[in-house]
C-alpha positions in Angstrom: 0.8 3.2 -14.5 2.3 4.3 -11.4 4.9 2.5 -9.6 5.0 3.0 -5.6 8.1 1.5 -4.2 7.8 0.7 -0.7 9.0 1.5 3.0 7.4 -0.6 5.8 8.5 0.8 9.0 8.6 -0.9 12.3 10.6 0.6 15.2 11.8 3.2 12.9 13.4 0.7 10.7 12.7 -0.2 7.2 11.5 -3.8 7.2 10.1 -6.7 5.4 7.4 -9.1 6.7 6.4 -12.3 5.0 2.8 -12.9 4.8 2.4 -10.1 7.3 3.6 -12.4 9.9 5.8 -10.0 12.7 7.6 -13.0 13.7 8.7 -13.3 9.9 10.8 -9.6 9.7 13.8 -9.1 8.1 15.2 -5.4 8.8 16.9 -3.9 5.5 17.6 -0.3 6.9 17.9 2.0 10.3 17.2 4.7 8.3 14.0 5.1 6.2 15.0 8.7 5.0 17.8 7.1 3.3 16.2 4.5 1.3 13.6 7.2 0.3 16.5 9.1 -0.8 17.6 6.0 -3.4 14.0 5.9 -4.7 14.4 9.5 -5.3 17.3 8.9 -7.0 16.2 6.0 -9.2 14.0 8.3 -10.7 10.3 7.6 -8.7 7.9 10.3 -7.6 5.9 8.5 -5.7 6.2 6.2 -2.7 3.9 3.7 -0.6 4.6 4.1 3.7 3.2 1.2 5.7 3.4 2.2 9.5 3.5 -1.6 11.1 3.4 -0.3 14.7 0.2 1.8 14.1 -1.2 -1.5 12.0 -1.0 -4.0 14.5 -0.9 -1.8 18.1 -2.2 1.4 17.0 0.6 3.7 18.1 2.4 6.1 15.8 6.4 6.4 16.8 6.7 6.2 12.7 5.0 9.9 12.7 8.1 11.5 13.1 10.1 9.6 10.5 7.5 10.1 7.6 7.6 13.3 8.6 11.3 13.9 8.1 10.8 12.3 4.7 8.1 14.4 3.2 9.7 17.7 5.2 13.1 16.6 3.0 11.5 15.4 -0.2 9.2 15.6 -3.2 6.8 12.9 -3.0 3.6 11.9 -4.0 3.1 9.7 -0.3 0.2 7.4 0.1 0.4 6.2 3.9 -1.2 3.5 5.6 -1.4 1.8 8.9 -3.6 2.1 11.9 -5.1 5.0 10.9 -8.7 4.6 12.3 -9.7 8.0 13.2 -10.3 11.4 11.4 -7.5 13.1 13.6 -5.0 11.1 12.5 -5.7 11.2 8.9 -5.9 15.1 9.4 -2.6 15.0 10.9 -0.8 12.9 8.2 -2.3 15.5 5.6 -0.8 18.4 7.2 2.5 16.9 6.9 2.6 16.6 3.6 0.9 13.2 2.7 -1.2 13.2 -0.3 -3.4 10.0 0.5 -4.0 7.9 3.2 -5.3 4.2 3.1 -7.9 3.2 5.6 -7.9 -0.7 6.5 -9.5 -2.1 9.5 -11.6 0.9 10.2 -13.3 0.3 6.8 -14.7 -3.3 7.6 -15.7 -2.3 10.7 -17.1 1.3 10.1 -17.9 2.0 6.2 -19.7 4.9 7.5 -17.0 6.5 8.5 -15.0 5.5 5.2 -17.8 7.6 3.4 -17.9 10.6 5.4 -14.1 10.9 4.7 -14.5 10.4 1.4 -17.4 12.7 1.2 -14.8 15.8 2.9 -11.1 14.2 1.4 -12.1 13.1 -1.9 -9.3 11.0 -3.6 -6.9 11.8 -0.5 -9.0 8.7 0.9 -7.9 5.3 -0.2 -8.9 2.1 0.9 -6.3 -1.1 1.7 -8.1 -4.6 0.9 -5.8 -7.1 2.5 -7.3 -10.6 1.7 -6.6 -14.5 2.4 -8.5 -17.2 0.6 -10.6 -14.3 -0.9 -11.4 -13.3 2.5 -10.6 -9.6 4.1 -8.2 -9.6 6.7 -7.8 -7.1 9.1 -5.3 -5.5 12.4 -2.3 -6.1 11.1 -3.9 -9.4 9.1 -4.1 -10.9 12.1 -7.5 -11.6 12.0 -9.5 -13.2 8.9 -13.5 -11.9 8.6 -16.1 -13.4 6.4 -16.5 -10.6 4.1 -15.6 -11.6 0.7 -13.0 -9.1 -0.7 -14.4 -8.5 -4.0 -18.2 -7.6 -2.4 -16.2 -5.7 -0.1 -14.4 -3.6 -3.3 -17.9 -3.1 -4.4 -19.3 -1.9 -1.5 -16.3 1.0 -0.9 -16.6 2.0 -4.3 -20.4 2.9 -3.4 -19.2 4.3 -0.8 -17.4 7.0 -2.6 -13.9 5.1 -2.8 -12.3 5.7 -6.2 -8.6 3.6 -5.2 -8.4 0.3 -3.7 -5.0 -1.0 -2.6 -5.4 -4.9 -3.0 -3.1 -7.3 -1.0 -3.4 -11.0 -1.8 -1.5 -12.2 1.6 0.0 -15.3 0.5 2.1 -13.4 -2.4 3.5 -10.6 -0.1 7.4 -11.4 0.8 7.3 -14.3 -1.0 9.1 -13.6 -4.3 7.1 -15.9 -6.0 5.0 -13.6 -8.4 1.9 -11.7 -7.6 -1.6 -12.9 -8.6 -2.5 -11.6 -11.8 -6.0 -13.3 -12.2 -7.1 -11.6 -9.3 -6.1 -7.9 -10.7 -7.5 -9.1 -14.1 -11.0 -9.6 -12.2 -10.7 -6.4 -9.8 -10.1 -4.1 -12.6 -13.7 -5.1 -14.1 -15.2 -2.9 -10.7 -14.3 0.5 -12.4 -12.0 1.2 -9.5 -8.3 2.5 -9.5 -6.5 -0.5 -8.1 -3.4 -1.2 -6.9 -1.7 -4.2 -7.1 0.5 -5.2 -4.0 1.7 -8.0 -2.9 4.5 -10.3 -4.4 5.0 -8.6 -7.8 8.5 -9.6 -8.2 9.1 -10.1 -12.2 9.5 -7.4 -15.2 6.7 -9.1 -17.2 4.5 -9.3 -14.0 4.7 -5.2 -14.4 3.9 -5.0 -18.0 1.0 -7.6 -18.2 -0.7 -5.3 -14.9 0.4 -2.3 -17.4 -1.2 -3.7 -20.0 -4.6 -4.8 -18.0 -5.0 -0.9 -17.3 -4.4 -0.8 -13.6 -3.8 2.1 -11.9 -0.7 1.5 -10.0 2.1 -1.4 -8.7 3.5 -1.4 -5.1 7.1 -2.8 -5.4 8.3 -4.0 -1.8 10.6 -7.0 -1.2 11.6 -7.1 -4.9 13.5 -3.9 -4.7 15.2 -4.8 -1.5 16.2 -8.5 -2.7 17.3 -7.0 -5.9 14.8 -9.2 -7.8 13.8 -5.9 -9.3 15.5 -2.7 -10.7 13.3 0.5 -9.6 14.5 2.6 -12.9 13.9 -0.5 -15.2 10.5 -1.0 -13.3 9.7 3.1 -13.9 10.7 2.3 -17.6 8.4 -0.6 -18.0 5.6 1.2 -16.4 5.6 4.5 -18.3 5.7 2.2 -21.5 2.3 2.7 -23.8 
């Protein structure tokens, strides 16, 4: 199972939100590059980057920051946040991003996702952010009436192979993730990456044993609840 340590960037700083609330933001570092370097030093070869400015305001001040990270470190990087057109997809792929994550646009224009999957294949993933079983968009500020599981199935039909699924209620709470959701999601037949609230080693073990494709680790790393090197060891066990 893959581990993706996360860097959420706002105003070119490494931050974490609580339940996606921009008013409940903690700044952990002024240097995303140094944080990424610490992940590499712990043995990670993957990274999950979210441009929170892009997700909220559809601007990309983080682009140069991400470009710097990928120019200096050899990482499989997946990037999300405000990616709503092919120009932005291509601009990220051109600087070495391995996979781009489509969010709001996947709900608003499923046909666009299908076209991008036809053109870029597994370099396209979809982020499904869910609250009470329904998909939230626009930086989690708008809750739709689209059931999250039905949406995942539709994305599979559109050619998506990888889903990053976040239970918003668990994100940033350091209280554990929603293991039941991921046990059900695996039945859809997609590469599922669990995101939101993973706090304990036993959760990594459980998600690994469920056969999930990957796990994103965020606030638990920054708060010292999980050790990245140890998490990588657990994920690699069979």
